[in-house]
Biotite code that builds the C-alpha atoms (Angstrom):
import biotite.structure as struc

atoms = struc.array([
    struc.Atom([1.768, -4.602, -9.204], chain_id="A", res_id=1, res_name="MET", atom_name="CA", element="C"),
    struc.Atom([4.459, -6.891, -8.532], chain_id="A", res_id=2, res_name="ALA", atom_name="CA", element="C"),
    struc.Atom([3.882, -5.775, -4.969], chain_id="A", res_id=3, res_name="GLU", atom_name="CA", element="C"),
    struc.Atom([0.016, -7.020, -4.744], chain_id="A", res_id=4, res_name="MET", atom_name="CA", element="C"),
    struc.Atom([0.302, -10.737, -3.421], chain_id="A", res_id=5, res_name="ASP", atom_name="CA", element="C"),
    struc.Atom([2.670, -9.505, -0.729], chain_id="A", res_id=6, res_name="ALA", atom_name="CA", element="C"),
    struc.Atom([0.658, -6.434, 0.170], chain_id="A", res_id=7, res_name="LEU", atom_name="CA", element="C"),
    struc.Atom([-2.693, -9.065, 0.551], chain_id="A", res_id=8, res_name="ASN", atom_name="CA", element="C"),
    struc.Atom([-0.226, -10.912, 2.512], chain_id="A", res_id=9, res_name="GLU", atom_name="CA", element="C"),
    struc.Atom([0.263, -8.303, 5.299], chain_id="A", res_id=10, res_name="VAL", atom_name="CA", element="C"),
    struc.Atom([-3.455, -7.055, 4.734], chain_id="A", res_id=11, res_name="PHE", atom_name="CA", element="C"),
    struc.Atom([-4.405, -10.841, 5.864], chain_id="A", res_id=12, res_name="LYS", atom_name="CA", element="C"),
    struc.Atom([-1.652, -11.130, 8.781], chain_id="A", res_id=13, res_name="SER", atom_name="CA", element="C"),
    struc.Atom([-2.643, -7.860, 10.879], chain_id="A", res_id=14, res_name="LEU", atom_name="CA", element="C"),
    struc.Atom([-6.155, -7.178, 9.689], chain_id="A", res_id=15, res_name="LYS", atom_name="CA", element="C"),
    struc.Atom([-7.013, -8.202, 12.687], chain_id="A", res_id=16, res_name="ASP", atom_name="CA", element="C"),
    struc.Atom([-5.226, -5.342, 14.787], chain_id="A", res_id=17, res_name="ASN", atom_name="CA", element="C"),
    struc.Atom([-7.122, -2.928, 15.746], chain_id="A", res_id=18, res_name="LYS", atom_name="CA", element="C"),
    struc.Atom([-4.183, -0.585, 15.707], chain_id="A", res_id=19, res_name="ASP", atom_name="CA", element="C"),
    struc.Atom([-3.845, -1.162, 11.730], chain_id="A", res_id=20, res_name="PHE", atom_name="CA", element="C"),
    struc.Atom([-4.958, 0.393, 8.593], chain_id="A", res_id=21, res_name="VAL", atom_name="CA", element="C"),
    struc.Atom([-4.434, -0.618, 5.630], chain_id="A", res_id=22, res_name="PHE", atom_name="CA", element="C"),
    struc.Atom([-5.367, 1.089, 2.009], chain_id="A", res_id=23, res_name="ILE", atom_name="CA", element="C"),
    struc.Atom([-4.550, 2.433, -1.118], chain_id="A", res_id=24, res_name="SER", atom_name="CA", element="C"),
    struc.Atom([-5.531, 5.786, -2.986], chain_id="A", res_id=25, res_name="VAL", atom_name="CA", element="C"),
    struc.Atom([-5.344, 5.849, -6.909], chain_id="A", res_id=26, res_name="THR", atom_name="CA", element="C"),
    struc.Atom([-6.486, 8.540, -9.271], chain_id="A", res_id=27, res_name="TRP", atom_name="CA", element="C"),
    struc.Atom([-8.377, 5.441, -11.500], chain_id="A", res_id=28, res_name="ASP", atom_name="CA", element="C"),
    struc.Atom([-12.162, 4.752, -11.275], chain_id="A", res_id=29, res_name="ASN", atom_name="CA", element="C"),
    struc.Atom([-14.504, 2.580, -9.889], chain_id="A", res_id=30, res_name="ASP", atom_name="CA", element="C"),
    struc.Atom([-14.359, 0.370, -12.560], chain_id="A", res_id=31, res_name="GLU", atom_name="CA", element="C"),
    struc.Atom([-10.938, 0.284, -12.673], chain_id="A", res_id=32, res_name="ALA", atom_name="CA", element="C"),
    struc.Atom([-10.455, -0.435, -8.904], chain_id="A", res_id=33, res_name="ILE", atom_name="CA", element="C"),
    struc.Atom([-13.057, -3.171, -9.042], chain_id="A", res_id=34, res_name="LYS", atom_name="CA", element="C"),
    struc.Atom([-11.250, -4.610, -12.016], chain_id="A", res_id=35, res_name="ARG", atom_name="CA", element="C"),
    struc.Atom([-7.632, -5.006, -10.199], chain_id="A", res_id=36, res_name="VAL", atom_name="CA", element="C"),
    struc.Atom([-9.298, -5.768, -7.038], chain_id="A", res_id=37, res_name="LYS", atom_name="CA", element="C"),
    struc.Atom([-10.548, -9.126, -9.033], chain_id="A", res_id=38, res_name="GLU", atom_name="CA", element="C"),
    struc.Atom([-7.616, -9.988, -10.634], chain_id="A", res_id=39, res_name="LYS", atom_name="CA", element="C"),
    struc.Atom([-5.553, -9.372, -7.462], chain_id="A", res_id=40, res_name="TYR", atom_name="CA", element="C"),
    struc.Atom([-8.001, -11.158, -5.706], chain_id="A", res_id=41, res_name="SER", atom_name="CA", element="C"),
    struc.Atom([-7.262, -7.391, -3.101], chain_id="A", res_id=42, res_name="LEU", atom_name="CA", element="C"),
    struc.Atom([-8.737, -7.289, -0.123], chain_id="A", res_id=43, res_name="LEU", atom_name="CA", element="C"),
    struc.Atom([-7.591, -4.019, 1.213], chain_id="A", res_id=44, res_name="PHE", atom_name="CA", element="C"),
    struc.Atom([-9.854, -1.230, 0.299], chain_id="A", res_id=45, res_name="ASP", atom_name="CA", element="C"),
    struc.Atom([-8.315, 1.357, -2.796], chain_id="A", res_id=46, res_name="ILE", atom_name="CA", element="C"),
    struc.Atom([-9.984, 4.669, -2.637], chain_id="A", res_id=47, res_name="PHE", atom_name="CA", element="C"),
    struc.Atom([-10.892, 6.742, -5.718], chain_id="A", res_id=48, res_name="PRO", atom_name="CA", element="C"),
    struc.Atom([-9.174, 10.656, -5.565], chain_id="A", res_id=49, res_name="VAL", atom_name="CA", element="C"),
    struc.Atom([-7.965, 12.975, -8.447], chain_id="A", res_id=50, res_name="SER", atom_name="CA", element="C"),
    struc.Atom([-4.684, 12.767, -10.002], chain_id="A", res_id=51, res_name="ARG", atom_name="CA", element="C"),
    struc.Atom([-3.514, 15.754, -8.349], chain_id="A", res_id=52, res_name="ASP", atom_name="CA", element="C"),
    struc.Atom([-4.569, 14.455, -5.172], chain_id="A", res_id=53, res_name="GLU", atom_name="CA", element="C"),
    struc.Atom([-2.373, 10.925, -5.555], chain_id="A", res_id=54, res_name="CYS", atom_name="CA", element="C"),
    struc.Atom([0.678, 13.357, -5.744], chain_id="A", res_id=55, res_name="ASP", atom_name="CA", element="C"),
    struc.Atom([-0.314, 15.669, -2.555], chain_id="A", res_id=56, res_name="ARG", atom_name="CA", element="C"),
    struc.Atom([-1.176, 12.173, -0.696], chain_id="A", res_id=57, res_name="LEU", atom_name="CA", element="C"),
    struc.Atom([2.238, 11.222, -1.608], chain_id="A", res_id=58, res_name="ASN", atom_name="CA", element="C"),
    struc.Atom([4.670, 13.682, -1.301], chain_id="A", res_id=59, res_name="PHE", atom_name="CA", element="C"),
    struc.Atom([4.516, 13.945, -5.541], chain_id="A", res_id=60, res_name="GLN", atom_name="CA", element="C"),
    struc.Atom([7.531, 11.364, -5.121], chain_id="A", res_id=61, res_name="CYS", atom_name="CA", element="C"),
    struc.Atom([6.040, 8.968, -8.223], chain_id="A", res_id=62, res_name="GLY", atom_name="CA", element="C"),
    struc.Atom([4.744, 5.642, -8.010], chain_id="A", res_id=63, res_name="TYR", atom_name="CA", element="C"),
    struc.Atom([3.887, 3.161, -6.207], chain_id="A", res_id=64, res_name="PRO", atom_name="CA", element="C"),
    struc.Atom([5.028, 5.063, -2.658], chain_id="A", res_id=65, res_name="THR", atom_name="CA", element="C"),
    struc.Atom([4.484, 2.941, 0.834], chain_id="A", res_id=66, res_name="SER", atom_name="CA", element="C"),
    struc.Atom([4.074, 5.129, 3.153], chain_id="A", res_id=67, res_name="ILE", atom_name="CA", element="C"),
    struc.Atom([3.872, 4.090, 6.532], chain_id="A", res_id=68, res_name="ILE", atom_name="CA", element="C"),
    struc.Atom([1.768, 6.455, 9.445], chain_id="A", res_id=69, res_name="LEU", atom_name="CA", element="C"),
    struc.Atom([1.883, 6.236, 13.131], chain_id="A", res_id=70, res_name="ASP", atom_name="CA", element="C"),
    struc.Atom([-1.583, 6.595, 15.358], chain_id="A", res_id=71, res_name="LYS", atom_name="CA", element="C"),
    struc.Atom([-1.166, 10.454, 15.618], chain_id="A", res_id=72, res_name="THR", atom_name="CA", element="C"),
    struc.Atom([-0.682, 10.663, 11.314], chain_id="A", res_id=73, res_name="GLY", atom_name="CA", element="C"),
    struc.Atom([2.586, 11.058, 11.601], chain_id="A", res_id=74, res_name="LYS", atom_name="CA", element="C"),
    struc.Atom([4.664, 9.839, 8.698], chain_id="A", res_id=75, res_name="VAL", atom_name="CA", element="C"),
    struc.Atom([7.084, 7.247, 10.153], chain_id="A", res_id=76, res_name="LYS", atom_name="CA", element="C"),
    struc.Atom([8.694, 6.083, 6.880], chain_id="A", res_id=77, res_name="TYR", atom_name="CA", element="C"),
    struc.Atom([8.313, 6.584, 3.346], chain_id="A", res_id=78, res_name="LYS", atom_name="CA", element="C"),
    struc.Atom([9.389, 4.467, -0.041], chain_id="A", res_id=79, res_name="HIS", atom_name="CA", element="C"),
    struc.Atom([9.179, 5.320, -3.563], chain_id="A", res_id=80, res_name="SER", atom_name="CA", element="C"),
    struc.Atom([9.473, 3.091, -6.595], chain_id="A", res_id=81, res_name="GLY", atom_name="CA", element="C"),
    struc.Atom([9.868, -0.721, -6.264], chain_id="A", res_id=82, res_name="GLY", atom_name="CA", element="C"),
    struc.Atom([10.893, -3.557, -8.541], chain_id="A", res_id=83, res_name="SER", atom_name="CA", element="C"),
    struc.Atom([8.420, -5.021, -11.493], chain_id="A", res_id=84, res_name="SER", atom_name="CA", element="C"),
    struc.Atom([9.749, -8.303, -10.314], chain_id="A", res_id=85, res_name="LYS", atom_name="CA", element="C"),
    struc.Atom([7.461, -10.285, -7.950], chain_id="A", res_id=86, res_name="THR", atom_name="CA", element="C"),
    struc.Atom([9.770, -11.678, -5.784], chain_id="A", res_id=87, res_name="GLU", atom_name="CA", element="C"),
    struc.Atom([12.050, -8.405, -5.605], chain_id="A", res_id=88, res_name="ALA", atom_name="CA", element="C"),
    struc.Atom([8.642, -6.904, -4.785], chain_id="A", res_id=89, res_name="ALA", atom_name="CA", element="C"),
    struc.Atom([7.617, -9.132, -2.395], chain_id="A", res_id=90, res_name="ARG", atom_name="CA", element="C"),
    struc.Atom([11.209, -9.396, -0.907], chain_id="A", res_id=91, res_name="GLU", atom_name="CA", element="C"),
    struc.Atom([10.622, -5.823, -0.132], chain_id="A", res_id=92, res_name="TYR", atom_name="CA", element="C"),
    struc.Atom([7.402, -6.134, 1.094], chain_id="A", res_id=93, res_name="VAL", atom_name="CA", element="C"),
    struc.Atom([8.010, -9.068, 3.469], chain_id="A", res_id=94, res_name="MET", atom_name="CA", element="C"),
    struc.Atom([11.718, -7.335, 4.741], chain_id="A", res_id=95, res_name="GLN", atom_name="CA", element="C"),
    struc.Atom([11.313, -3.880, 4.744], chain_id="A", res_id=96, res_name="VAL", atom_name="CA", element="C"),
    struc.Atom([7.448, -2.427, 4.857], chain_id="A", res_id=97, res_name="VAL", atom_name="CA", element="C"),
    struc.Atom([6.019, -5.198, 7.343], chain_id="A", res_id=98, res_name="LEU", atom_name="CA", element="C"),
    struc.Atom([8.991, -5.040, 10.075], chain_id="A", res_id=99, res_name="PRO", atom_name="CA", element="C"),
    struc.Atom([8.366, -1.087, 9.410], chain_id="A", res_id=100, res_name="GLN", atom_name="CA", element="C"),
    struc.Atom([4.552, -1.648, 10.654], chain_id="A", res_id=101, res_name="ILE", atom_name="CA", element="C"),
    struc.Atom([5.526, -4.143, 13.403], chain_id="A", res_id=102, res_name="LYS", atom_name="CA", element="C"),
    struc.Atom([7.819, -1.406, 14.810], chain_id="A", res_id=103, res_name="SER", atom_name="CA", element="C"),
    struc.Atom([4.402, 0.624, 15.315], chain_id="A", res_id=104, res_name="LEU", atom_name="CA", element="C"),
    struc.Atom([2.192, -1.635, 16.457], chain_id="A", res_id=105, res_name="LEU", atom_name="CA", element="C"),
])
């Protein structure tokens, strides 16, 4: 949850780039997704999948896991875990995740 504002910033800054797609997956149901999207004013899509599918998609690495794929679907960056402190989470997203994304665009 600490990363949500920064992830929203990343989405806003790249949403008009046709080579960029931002999604999130969760095992939560549609109602829980709606509540989280409203609470954090999230702009990106969140898709419900089973717990097993979440584990498969993040290589059973725990949560949160950030995965960046290139245009061919090849994993170019993966990181699991993160800070529960908003500023540290924002710093990670803006200084690590965003440059990784931009390097592929």
